[in-house]
N, C-alpha and C positions, 0 to 999 in steps of 0.2 A: 603769749602771756606766760611768763616763767612762773613756776610754782615749786622752787627748790626747797628741800627739806630744811636747809639752813635758816630759813626765815622763821620757822615755827617758834623757836625759843624767844625770838625778839617779839613776836606778836603776843606770846603768852604773858609778857610783862605788862601788857595793857590792863589796867585795873578793870575796865569794863568787860574784858573777856574773862578774866579770873572770876568775876562776880557770877557770870553765867555758868562757868565750868565747875566751880567749887560749891555751888548752891546745893542744899539738901532739902528734901521735903519736910514739911512740918510734922507729919504723922508717921514717918518712917517707912511707909509702904506706898507703892505705885500700882495702879490697876490698869489692866488691858481689857477692853470690852470686845466681845466677840460673839458670833453665832454658835449654835449647837455644833454645826459642822466645823467651825473654827476651833472650838474647844477640843473636839475629838482629834483634829489634826495636830494641835499643840501637844496633847497628851501622847499621841502615838509617835510623834517625831522628836519630841523634846525640843521644839523650836517654834518660832513664829516668823511671819514674813515682815520684812521692812521694804517699803514700796518706793519706787522712783518718785521724787518730789514733784516732777513734772506731770505725773500721772495720778496724783491724789484726786479725791473727789472734788476738792476745792483747788482747781489748778491755778488760781490767782495768787496763792500764798507767796511764792517766791517772787512773783511779779510785783507784789505790794512793796517789798523791800527795794527792788530795783528802781521803781518809780520814786520812792522816797529819796534815794541817792541822786537820781536824775534831777529832781526838784531842788535839792540842796546845792548841787554843783552849779546849776543854772543861776541860782540866786547869787552864789559867790562870784560867778563870772560877771554878772551885772553890777555887783557892788564893789568888786576889787579890781585894781589895775596894777598888779604887782608881779613878782617873780613866779608865782604859783599858777598863773592862768594857763600856761602850757600844760602843766600837770593836771589841772581840772579838766581841760579839754581832752586830754589823752584818755582819761578815765571815761568821760562821756562817750568817746568814740568806740570804746570797747565794751560798753554795757550790754549791747545787743548780742555780743558773742556768748554771754552767759545763758542765753536761751537754748544753746546747743549743748550745754554741759548738764550733768545730772549728779545727784547724790541720792542716797536712800535713807528713809526715815521710818521709824516705828513709834507709834503713839501710845502714851500712858497718861493716866490722870491721877491727881491726888484725891479725887472724889470717886469712891467706888460704887456709889448708888445715886446716879444723877439722871434725871429724866431726859435731858437733851442728849446724853450719851447713849441711853437705851434706844432712843429714836434714831440716832445717827448710825449706830454700829450693829444693831441687831435687827431681826425680822419682827417688827411690831412689838419690841420689848422682850421677845422670846430669845434668851441668850444668857451670857454669863459675864461677870466682871472678875478677872483673875488677878489676885493681889500677890505681889512679890516684895520682899524686903529690899529697900533701896541699896543697902550695902551688898547684898547678894547680886542684884542687877549690875551694880557698878563694877564688881570684880569680873563678871562675865563680859561686860562692855570693854573693859581694858584688855582682857585676854584676847578679844577679837579685833583689837585696834579700831574701836569705834569710840564715840563720845556720847555722853548723856547730858542733856541741857534742859534747864527750866525755861519754858516759854515766857516771853515778855509781851505784855499787851498794852502798856501805857504809851501813847503817842509821844509824850515828852521824853520817855526813856529811849524810844526808837530814834528820835531826832538826836539825842545826846550820843548814842552809840555811833550813828553815822558821822556826826561831827568829829568825834574823837578819832575815828578811823581815817577820815580825810586828813585831819590835822597831823596825825602820826605819820602818814605817808609823806606829807609836805615837809616834815623835818628831814627827810632823806633826799630831797631834791637839791642838787648842787650844780651850780653853773648852768642852769637851764636843762640839765639832764634829769628826766623824771622816771626812768625805768625802774630804779630801785624803789621809789615811792609808790609807783603803780603796783609793783609786785607785793609790797607790804600791805597796801590797801586791799587788794583782792584776796589775799590769804586771810586777812582779818574778816572780810565780808563773808567768805565761804564758811567761816566758823560760826558767825553769829546769825546770818540770814535765816537759817531754818528755825531759829528760836524767836523770831520776830513775827508776831501774829496780830491781825487786826483786832482792835479793842472789842468788837462785837462778839468775839469768841472767849472772852475772859472767864466766863463761868466754868469752862472746861478745866482750868488749872492744869494745863497740859505739860507733860515732859516728853522729850523726844530722844530716842536713840538715833544717832546720825553717823553716816559714813563719810569718808573723805569725798571730795568732789572729783569728777573725772569726765573725760569724753566718752561718748557711747561706745567707741571702738576700743577703749582701754579697760572696760569692765566686762564681767561675764555673768550677767544676771540670768535668772530663770524667768519664765513667763507663765501667767495665768490668764484665763479669759475674763474680760470685763464686760460691762454692759454694751459698750460700743467700740472697744479696741482691746488689743492684748496689753496686759499690764506687766511691766518689768518689775521683778522683786529679787531680793536676796534673803537668805535664811539667817536668822539670829538664833544661835544655839542657847538654850535655856539651862543647859547642864554641860559639864565637862565630859570628855570622852570616857565612856563606861560608868558615868555617875547618874544619879537620879535627880530630878528637878525638886527644888524646895519651894513649894507653894505655901504662902502664909494664910491666905483666905480666898474663898470663892463666894461671890454674891450671886444668887440665882435671880435672874431678871423677872419682871412681872409676868405672871402666867396664871391661867385659870386653874392649874393643877399644881399648886405650890408644894404641897406635902409630897406628892409623888415625884416631882422634879427634884426635890431635896434628897429623897431616898435613892433615886436612880443615880444622882451625882455621887452620893456616898459610895454606892456599889462600884462605880467607875474608879474613883480615886483609891478605894481600899484594895481593889483587885489589880491595879496597874503596877507593872514592874518598873515603870518610868518615873514614878512619883515617890518622894520620901514618905514613908508611912507616918501618920499621926503628926505631920508638920503643919497640917492645914485645918482650918475650920470652915464650915459652910454656913452661910447667913442668907436668909430670904430677903429679897428687896422690900423696902418699906415705901417705895414710890407708888402713889395711887394712880397707876396708869393702866387703863383697860383698852385693849384693842380687839377684844372678842365679844 
């Protein structure tokens, strides 16, 4: 499956891709939920981990998009009897190859104080939501040759994205030769698939930092222990070389000792050599969540 650099400008002309890549959050900041240990690691290293999409806690995410493509192509093969059937069949035959490919994603949310996020990413709510200005994150993303995407949850939008990608590839099929169309389709799919999430997750209002796709033997990840397997990850730098992080806000998760938690976080940020002084504010969570 060819993935030449020359195809990327062509794919970027697709309106549906531009909508995802050029989107901006409505409130100007994005939040990363983490545990106490995670916060200390982020402060100490000026970086956070972006995880292999195949090893996320919900491992079905990428499969959701693949199955949507499979369903759409099978429907076209049943309904159409024209010059593109060979192209449709070729894509179908290569979909399972994607199971062996990987990319890395880091999760942020437009919502900095959300019950479902405290439950999902912290230890019974004990943790933090770290806010970064979108423009700041975008500069860091571009400098590290990554992308930042707004997640899409509407099934109708998913179907429209897949339809446009398939149709775009079909315009490149000539005289029964479908290789160019296949390449264009898969390059587009790699760009948008990490942003397509099941509607049941819509409350998260998630944004994702996304790497390029690659084969396992072409990337050099680090590994951390997981609950049942080793988890591949990469580091996303939150500051340039020799620079300090610019944090706009940190929300302290639900805790029985809110006042003490706020004060200890203040001491940490004020004394850290890795954080821009006075760039941040600390806010206690207003979520009525009790796990103690």
